[in-house]
N, C-alpha and C positions, 0 to 999 in steps of 0.2 A: 504256353503259346496256344492261342486259339484262333480259329478261322470261322468266318460266317459264310454260309451258302444259302441261297434263296430259292429253294426248289418249289415246284407246284405240285399239289396233291392231285393224282389222277388215278382213279379206280383203285384206291387204297395203296398206292405206291407214290414215293417221292421221285419226281422227275426233274432232272437238270438238263439244260442244253448241253450238247456234246463237249464243248470247250470247258464248261464249268465242271462237268462230270469228270473229265480228265484232271482238272485242277484239284478236285476233291480226292481222286485216287491217289495222285502224287503226294498230297498232304498226309493221307493215311499211311502211305509207305514211309514217309519221313518220321512218323511217330510209332512205327510198328512195335508191337509188344506192350505199349502203354495203355492204361485203362482210360476210358472216356466217359463223359456224361453227354447225352444227347437230349436237348430240350426242344420240344416242338411248340411253336406258338404262331398264331396268325400274324402275318405281316400287315402292317398299316402304314400308309404314307405319312412321313414326317411333315412337320409344319413347313410351309413354303417360305421362300425369301420374301415374297409379296406380303405374307402375313406378318413376318418380323418387321418389315418396313412399316406396315400399317400400325403396328403396336408402338414402335419406337419413333418413327418418323412422323406419325400423325397423332396418336392418342397421348403418348407421354409428352411430346413436344407442346401439344395444345394445352394440356393440363398445367405444365410448367409455365407457359406464357400467361395463362389466365391467372394462376396464383401470383405470379410476379406483377402482373398489371393491376391486380386488386390489392397488392401489398400484403398478401396472405403468407404466413409463415407456417412452421410445423405445428403451431397451436391449432390451426384450422384442421389440419390433417388428423391430429390426435385428440381433437375436441377439448383443448385445455382452456381454462377460463382466462388466462393472461397470455399475451403474446410472448413468444420466445425469442424473437429476433433472429431465428435461424431459418434461412431460406430452404425451401424444399427442392431437392435435386432430382433429376431423372432416376438416379440410382435408388434414392429413397422411395420414389413412387413405385419403382419396380418391386422392391422389398415389401412395401405396403400392400400392393396388390396381390402378391403371392400369399399374403396373410388373409386379406379379406375376400379374395376371389381365388381360392386355392385350386390347383389341378392335382389329380391323382392318377397313378397308373392302374393297371388291372388288378394289382395286389393291394390297393388302398394306400400306397406309399406317396407322399407328396413329391411332385416333380415341378421342374421349371422349364422354360422354353428351350433351354440347352440340352435337356435330356432327350435321349433317343426315343423314349416312350411318349414324347409330346407329338401327337399326331395332328393332322390338319384339323380334325374335328375338335380336339382339345384346345388348339390354339384359337380356333374360331370361337369357341365358347368362352375362352378367357377374354378375348376382345369384347365379346358381347356383354360379359359380366362387368368389365371395366366401363363400358358405355352406360350400362344400367346404374352402376354405382355413382359415376360422375354426375349423371342426370338427377338421381334421387337425393344425393347428399350435398351436392354443390351447385345444382341447377346448370351444369355444364354439358352442352350437347356435343357429342363427338360423332360426326357423320361417318357413314361407311365410305371407305376410300373409292370403291367402284362396285358395280353390281356383282362381280365374280370374285371379290377379294377372299372369300372363304375357301376357294378351291385351289388345290395345288397346281402350280404352273406346268 
């Protein structure tokens, strides 16, 4: 059983609001006598709902529509010489972009949008990389959804 607490570092000490401090104390009492591991890492905001909407409601949908309208199948995606007759799905686009525009956590491990290590900055870069790839490889322009889309709500 594990618990997460989000303290702030102040003058070399970890500080929690009083209610969370009490919650932490009660948790420690509940596991009294057991060995623990404490990892400290900087907290970063995770990707926002707006970013996920921009990726799947805008970018992936636009790509799927453009591929369908042009009659492009997986042969275009994988640069095959002959048509495959297999339509490209949003899920396939997602897997494809995780390969050609990968994201990594602080330890160099590949991550996806659903990983807790996917910060707003990483999600924003992923969207920008998809925009760049679509423009350079298929001449598909994906507009920014709004001027503040990269920021957490």
